C-alpha positions as CSV (number, residue, x, y, z in Angstrom):
1,X,0.0,0.0,-0.1
2,X,2.8,2.4,0.7
3,X,4.0,2.1,-2.8
4,X,0.7,2.7,-4.4
5,X,0.8,6.5,-4.0
6,X,4.1,6.9,-5.6
7,X,3.2,4.6,-8.5
8,X,-0.1,6.5,-9.2
9,X,1.8,9.7,-9.0
10,X,4.4,8.4,-11.5
11,X,1.7,7.0,-13.9
12,X,-0.1,10.4,-13.7
13,X,3.2,12.4,-14.5
14,X,4.1,10.1,-17.5
15,X,0.6,10.2,-18.8
16,X,0.4,14.0,-18.5
17,X,3.7,14.1,-20.3
18,X,2.4,12.0,-23.2
19,X,-0.7,14.0,-23.4
20,X,1.3,17.2,-23.7
21,X,3.6,15.7,-26.4
22,X,0.4,14.6,-28.3
23,X,-1.2,18.0,-27.8
24,X,1.9,19.8,-29.1
25,X,2.2,17.4,-32.2
26,X,-1.6,18.0,-33.1
27,X,-1.1,21.8,-32.6
28,X,2.1,21.9,-34.7
29,X,0.6,19.9,-37.5
30,X,-2.4,22.2,-37.4
31,X,-0.2,25.3,-37.5
32,X,1.8,24.0,-40.5
33,X,-1.6,23.1,-42.3
34,X,-2.7,26.6,-41.7
35,X,0.5,28.1,-42.8
36,X,0.5,25.9,-46.1
37,X,-3.2,27.0,-46.7
38,X,-2.2,30.7,-46.1
39,X,0.8,30.3,-48.6
40,X,-1.5,28.9,-51.2
41,X,-4.1,31.7,-50.6
42,X,-1.3,34.3,-50.7
43,X,-0.7,33.2,-54.4
44,X,-4.4,33.1,-55.2
45,X,-4.7,36.6,-54.0
46,X,-1.6,37.9,-55.8
47,X,0.3,38.9,-52.5
48,X,3.7,38.2,-53.7
49,X,5.6,39.5,-50.5
50,X,3.6,37.1,-48.3
51,X,3.9,34.2,-51.0
52,X,7.7,34.5,-51.1
53,X,8.1,35.7,-47.5
54,X,7.0,32.2,-46.4
55,X,10.0,30.7,-48.2
56,X,13.5,30.5,-46.4
57,X,16.2,32.5,-48.0
58,X,17.8,29.2,-49.2
59,X,14.5,27.8,-50.3
60,X,14.3,25.8,-53.6
61,X,11.0,25.5,-55.7
62,X,10.7,22.9,-58.3
63,X,7.8,23.1,-60.8
64,X,6.2,20.9,-63.1
65,X,8.5,21.8,-65.9
66,X,11.9,20.0,-66.0
67,X,13.4,23.4,-66.3
68,X,11.9,24.8,-63.3
69,X,14.3,24.4,-60.5
70,X,14.5,27.9,-58.6
71,X,16.1,29.4,-55.7
72,X,13.9,31.7,-53.6
73,X,15.1,34.9,-55.5
74,X,14.8,33.4,-58.9
75,X,11.4,32.1,-58.1
76,X,10.5,35.6,-57.0
77,X,11.5,37.0,-60.4
78,X,9.4,34.3,-62.2
79,X,6.4,35.1,-60.2
80,X,6.5,38.8,-60.1
81,X,5.0,39.5,-63.6
82,X,2.1,37.1,-62.9
83,X,1.5,38.6,-59.4
84,X,1.8,42.2,-60.8
85,X,-0.9,41.4,-63.3
86,X,-3.0,39.5,-60.8
87,X,-3.0,36.4,-63.1
88,X,-1.7,33.8,-60.5
89,X,-2.6,30.4,-59.6
90,X,-5.1,29.2,-57.2
91,X,-4.4,25.9,-55.6
92,X,-6.9,24.2,-53.4
93,X,-5.9,21.6,-50.9
94,X,-7.8,18.2,-51.4
95,X,-5.5,16.4,-48.9
96,X,-2.4,16.9,-46.9
97,X,-0.3,14.6,-44.7
98,X,2.3,16.4,-42.3
99,X,5.1,14.7,-40.6
100,X,7.3,16.0,-37.8
101,X,10.9,15.1,-36.9
102,X,11.7,14.2,-33.5
103,X,13.4,17.6,-32.7
104,X,10.0,19.4,-33.5
105,X,11.9,21.8,-35.8
106,X,11.7,19.9,-39.1
107,X,8.5,19.0,-40.9
108,X,7.6,17.4,-44.2
109,X,4.5,17.0,-46.1
110,X,2.8,15.9,-49.1
111,X,-0.4,17.3,-50.6
112,X,-3.1,16.7,-53.3
113,X,-4.2,19.9,-55.0
114,X,-6.9,21.1,-57.4
115,X,-5.2,23.4,-59.9
116,X,-5.6,24.8,-63.4
117,X,-3.6,21.7,-64.5
118,X,-5.9,19.3,-62.8
119,X,-4.9,17.3,-59.8
120,X,-1.2,18.1,-58.8
121,X,0.9,16.7,-55.9
122,X,2.9,19.1,-53.8
123,X,5.5,18.1,-51.3
124,X,8.0,19.9,-49.3
125,X,10.1,20.5,-46.2
126,X,9.4,23.1,-43.6
127,X,11.9,24.2,-40.8
128,X,11.4,26.2,-37.7
129,X,14.2,28.7,-36.8
130,X,13.8,31.2,-34.0
131,X,10.2,29.9,-33.7
132,X,9.2,30.7,-37.1
133,X,8.2,28.2,-39.7
134,X,9.6,28.7,-43.2
135,X,9.3,26.6,-46.4
136,X,12.7,25.3,-47.3
137,X,12.0,23.1,-50.2
138,X,8.8,22.5,-52.5
139,X,8.2,20.1,-55.4
140,X,5.0,20.6,-57.6
141,X,4.2,17.6,-60.0
142,X,1.1,16.7,-61.9
143,X,-0.7,13.6,-61.0
144,X,-1.0,11.4,-64.0
145,X,-3.3,8.4,-63.7
146,X,-1.5,5.1,-64.5
147,X,-4.1,4.3,-67.1
148,X,-3.3,7.3,-69.3
149,X,0.5,7.3,-68.6
150,X,1.3,5.8,-72.1
151,X,-0.7,8.5,-73.9
152,X,1.2,11.3,-71.8
153,X,4.6,9.5,-72.3
154,X,3.8,9.5,-76.1
155,X,2.7,13.2,-76.1
156,X,6.0,14.4,-74.5
157,X,8.4,11.9,-76.1
158,X,9.9,14.5,-78.6
159,X,10.2,17.1,-75.9
160,X,11.7,14.6,-73.6
161,X,14.3,13.4,-76.2
162,X,15.4,17.0,-77.0
163,X,15.7,17.7,-73.1
164,X,17.8,14.7,-72.5
165,X,20.0,15.3,-75.4
166,X,20.6,18.9,-74.3
167,X,21.4,17.7,-70.7
168,X,23.8,15.0,-71.9
169,X,25.8,17.5,-73.9
170,X,26.7,19.4,-70.7
């Protein structure tokens, strides 16, 4: 009986600690979801400073075209004319999975998006520095159903051949 109270107390402390970790994990994932939603909204509303501002200085953005591999600054240059005209893109999230590293300062995600190109997949890495989350790496790709991949492959065969030849010359 004399050990019962310390055991109950220990179980209570451990349980509370686990609950706090779970709560923090859920809150952090929710925060990242909100940040990603806001990032996509900033693009849709042509808010270039907010859109680019969420990206870290060392950020990389990889687009759907094989030539699209931008640093944050080169992506800004690409985006600016579209944002200035208000002819941006409006990606709507269909689904997103967020994963957190053990240190709580690194997150990665994958998302399915409704876009002007149809269904696309985005994936990326977000890091926390000084308590602020920043997008470090983002990859956008078109989701191509397996049953039409042959037609897509055929449609882009000539372009791919020229691109591969050019890359092999370097």
